C-alpha positions as CSV (number, residue, x, y, z in Angstrom):
1,M,129.9,109.4,111.4
2,T,126.5,110.6,112.9
3,L,126.2,113.4,110.9
4,L,127.3,111.2,107.5
5,L,124.8,108.9,108.6
6,I,122.0,111.5,108.8
7,A,122.3,112.5,105.4
8,V,123.0,109.0,103.9
9,L,119.3,108.3,105.1
10,L,118.0,111.7,103.8
11,A,119.7,111.5,100.3
12,P,120.9,107.9,99.5
13,A,120.4,108.8,95.6
14,N,122.5,111.9,95.6
15,L,125.2,110.0,97.7
16,F,125.3,107.2,95.8
17,A,125.9,109.4,92.7
18,Q,128.9,111.0,94.6
19,A,130.3,107.8,95.6
20,Q,130.0,106.7,91.9
21,E,132.2,110.2,91.0
22,A,134.8,109.8,93.7
23,K,135.2,106.0,92.6
24,Q,136.8,107.6,89.6
25,A,138.5,110.2,91.7
26,P,142.8,109.8,92.2
27,N,144.0,109.1,96.0
28,T,140.6,107.8,96.9
29,L,140.0,104.1,98.3
30,V,136.5,102.5,97.6
31,I,135.4,99.7,100.4
32,Q,132.4,97.8,100.6
33,A,130.6,96.2,103.7
34,E,127.7,94.4,104.7
35,S,126.4,94.2,108.7
36,E,123.2,92.5,110.3
37,F,121.4,93.4,113.1
38,A,119.1,91.0,114.7
39,A,116.3,91.6,117.4
40,D,113.3,89.5,118.7
41,P,110.1,91.1,117.9
42,D,108.5,93.1,120.7
43,L,105.6,93.6,118.5
44,A,102.3,91.6,117.5
45,T,100.0,92.9,115.2
46,L,96.5,91.3,115.1
47,S,94.1,91.5,112.5
48,F,90.6,90.3,112.9
49,H,87.9,89.9,110.0
50,V,84.4,90.9,111.3
51,F,81.6,89.9,109.2
52,A,77.9,89.3,109.6
53,Q,75.4,88.3,106.6
54,D,71.3,88.7,106.8
55,K,68.5,89.1,104.7
56,L,68.2,92.5,106.2
57,L,70.8,94.8,105.9
58,Q,69.7,96.6,109.0
59,R,70.1,93.1,111.3
60,A,73.4,92.4,109.4
61,Y,74.8,96.0,110.3
62,Q,73.4,95.6,113.4
63,Q,75.3,92.3,114.2
64,A,78.5,93.4,112.7
65,D,78.9,96.6,114.8
66,S,78.2,94.5,118.1
67,A,80.5,92.5,117.4
68,T,83.1,95.0,116.5
69,Q,82.4,96.8,119.7
70,R,83.3,93.7,121.3
71,I,86.3,93.7,120.2
72,L,87.1,96.7,121.1
73,Q,85.9,96.8,124.9
74,L,87.8,93.6,124.8
75,A,91.2,95.2,123.7
76,A,90.3,98.3,126.2
77,R,89.8,95.6,129.1
78,S,93.2,94.0,128.1
79,G,95.1,97.2,128.5
80,L,95.4,98.5,124.8
81,S,95.4,101.9,124.4
82,P,93.7,103.7,121.9
83,Q,96.6,104.2,119.9
84,E,97.2,100.6,119.9
85,I,93.9,99.8,118.5
86,S,92.3,100.6,115.0
87,A,89.3,99.8,113.3
88,G,88.0,100.4,109.9
89,T,84.7,101.2,108.8
90,L,81.9,98.8,108.4
91,R,81.6,98.0,104.8
92,V,78.4,96.5,103.0
93,I,78.1,94.1,100.1
94,P,75.1,93.2,98.9
95,I,74.9,89.6,97.8
96,Q,72.9,89.5,94.8
97,D,71.1,86.6,92.7
98,W,71.1,86.4,88.9
99,S,69.5,82.9,88.5
100,D,66.0,84.4,86.4
101,K,68.4,87.3,84.8
102,K,66.6,89.8,87.1
103,I,69.5,91.4,89.7
104,R,67.9,90.2,93.0
105,I,69.5,91.2,96.5
106,R,69.5,88.0,98.6
107,S,71.1,88.9,101.7
108,Y,73.7,91.8,102.9
109,R,77.3,91.4,103.9
110,V,78.7,93.9,106.1
111,E,82.2,93.6,107.1
112,T,85.4,95.3,109.0
113,T,88.9,94.4,109.7
114,I,90.1,95.4,113.2
115,R,93.8,95.4,113.9
116,L,95.1,95.4,117.5
117,R,99.1,96.1,118.4
118,V,100.3,93.6,121.1
119,K,103.5,94.3,122.8
120,D,103.0,91.1,125.8
121,F,102.8,88.6,123.8
122,A,101.0,86.9,127.0
123,R,97.9,88.4,126.3
124,I,97.9,87.1,122.5
125,A,96.1,83.7,123.4
126,P,92.9,85.3,125.7
127,L,92.5,88.0,123.2
128,V,91.8,85.7,120.2
129,D,89.8,82.9,122.5
130,E,87.6,85.5,123.6
131,A,87.5,87.4,119.8
132,V,86.6,84.3,117.6
133,Q,84.4,81.9,120.5
134,E,81.1,83.4,119.2
135,G,82.0,83.1,115.5
136,I,81.3,86.4,114.1
137,S,85.3,87.2,113.8
138,E,88.3,85.4,112.3
139,L,91.6,86.1,113.4
140,R,93.7,86.5,109.7
141,S,96.9,87.1,110.8
142,V,99.6,87.6,113.7
143,D,102.1,90.2,112.4
144,Y,105.8,90.3,114.6
145,T,107.3,93.7,114.3
146,L,110.0,95.8,115.8
147,E,108.1,98.7,117.4
148,D,111.1,101.1,116.7
149,E,112.1,99.8,113.0
150,E,113.8,102.6,112.4
151,D,116.5,102.3,115.4
152,A,117.1,98.7,114.2
153,R,118.2,100.3,110.9
154,Q,120.4,102.7,112.0
155,R,122.1,100.3,114.1
156,A,122.7,97.9,111.3
157,I,124.2,100.9,108.9
158,A,126.4,101.9,111.7
159,A,127.6,98.4,112.1
160,A,128.2,98.5,108.5
161,M,130.0,101.9,108.4
162,R,132.8,100.4,111.4
163,S,133.0,97.8,109.1
164,A,134.3,99.3,106.1
165,E,136.3,101.7,108.2
166,A,138.3,98.6,109.7
167,R,138.6,96.9,106.1
168,A,139.8,100.3,104.6
169,R,142.7,100.4,107.5
170,V,143.8,96.8,106.8
171,A,144.2,97.6,103.2
172,L,146.0,100.0,103.7
173,R,148.3,98.3,106.7
174,D,151.2,97.7,104.6
175,N,151.6,100.9,102.9
176,G,153.3,102.8,105.4
177,R,153.7,105.6,102.5
178,R,149.6,106.1,102.6
179,R,147.5,107.0,105.7
180,L,143.4,106.6,105.8
181,G,141.8,110.0,105.6
182,S,138.4,111.3,105.5
183,L,135.3,109.9,104.1
184,L,134.4,111.6,101.0
185,A,130.9,109.9,100.3
186,A,129.2,106.4,100.9
187,A,126.1,104.3,99.2
188,V,123.9,102.9,101.7
189,D,121.3,100.2,100.9
190,V,118.9,98.3,103.8
191,T,116.6,95.3,103.5
192,E,114.8,93.6,105.9
193,T,114.2,90.0,106.2
194,L,110.5,88.6,106.1
195,R,109.0,89.3,109.1
196,P,108.0,86.3,111.1
197,A,104.0,85.9,110.4
198,I,100.9,83.5,110.7
199,T,98.5,83.7,108.4
200,L,95.2,81.6,109.0
201,P,93.0,81.2,106.1
202,V,89.9,80.7,108.0
203,N,89.7,81.4,111.9
204,G,92.0,81.7,115.0
205,R,91.3,78.1,116.4
206,N,94.2,76.7,114.9
207,Y,96.6,78.8,116.0
208,L,95.0,79.0,119.9
209,D,95.7,75.6,120.4
210,Y,99.0,75.6,119.2
211,L,99.9,78.2,121.5
212,R,98.2,77.0,124.2
213,L,100.0,73.6,123.9
214,Q,103.2,74.9,123.4
215,S,103.2,77.2,126.2
216,A,101.9,73.6,128.7
217,G,104.9,71.6,127.0
218,E,102.8,69.5,125.5
219,P,103.1,67.3,121.7
220,S,101.1,68.7,119.3
221,T,99.6,66.7,116.7
222,M,99.2,69.6,114.7
223,G,102.4,69.9,113.3
224,A,104.1,73.3,113.1
225,A,101.9,76.3,112.9
226,P,101.2,77.5,109.2
227,T,104.3,79.9,109.1
228,S,106.0,80.3,112.3
229,T,106.3,79.4,115.9
230,A,104.6,80.3,119.2
231,L,108.0,81.6,119.9
232,P,108.8,84.0,116.7
233,E,111.9,84.0,115.1
234,K,114.3,87.2,115.0
235,I,113.6,90.0,113.0
236,R,116.9,90.8,110.8
237,V,118.0,94.2,109.1
238,R,120.8,93.8,106.8
239,A,122.9,97.4,105.7
240,S,125.4,97.2,102.6
241,V,127.7,100.5,102.2
242,Q,130.1,101.4,99.6
243,C,132.4,104.3,101.2
244,V,134.8,105.9,99.5
245,F,137.7,107.5,101.5
246,Q,140.4,110.4,101.1
247,L,144.1,108.7,100.8
248,E,146.7,111.3,103.1
């Protein structure tokens, strides 16, 4: 069965064609089944927007670069490895003025995005607090995922395949003349529910305050967090299979 799962993942289109062809063959049984695998997220990706704007390009660039380095140093002090830290290049955006029908550059905006992959969720609030306190960076989103997403997909597929085999045996239970044979082909479709995420339009303050109130057990006057809670919901992966079995 393990070899079959590997083949399904490597060539789903080809196997689907085989399943459709085998479906028309005599002495076969076609069974459809679904299964869902649910797990608590074990990885949070924090996305920070770093920016600076000034009339002088050099000064804006230095401010943005300094803010970027502070967040990178903060991440390193928090125990994140270099593989868990991702920083984009600094982009320069001229702010133009067209008021007198001539192109004039009023100022320069320098910005970049930094993403931190955090496995210890207790580190999120301190990271956000220090990163945004100077007002030169914004927490744009917190995305909760599974570190090993492939393992979740494999588990969902395996459960769906077991369910299909069990259904096939039930279907033949009252037929003493036919027995379930080998699996001829299978078509697999895997979908993942919407990942729990928090998207922030301006900065990380609201989410940070929400985390503090929740961890302290105090009622929040802010209502729920924008799209999630302090404890993210489970990530659910659903697998649907269509199996074609030989009848003996």
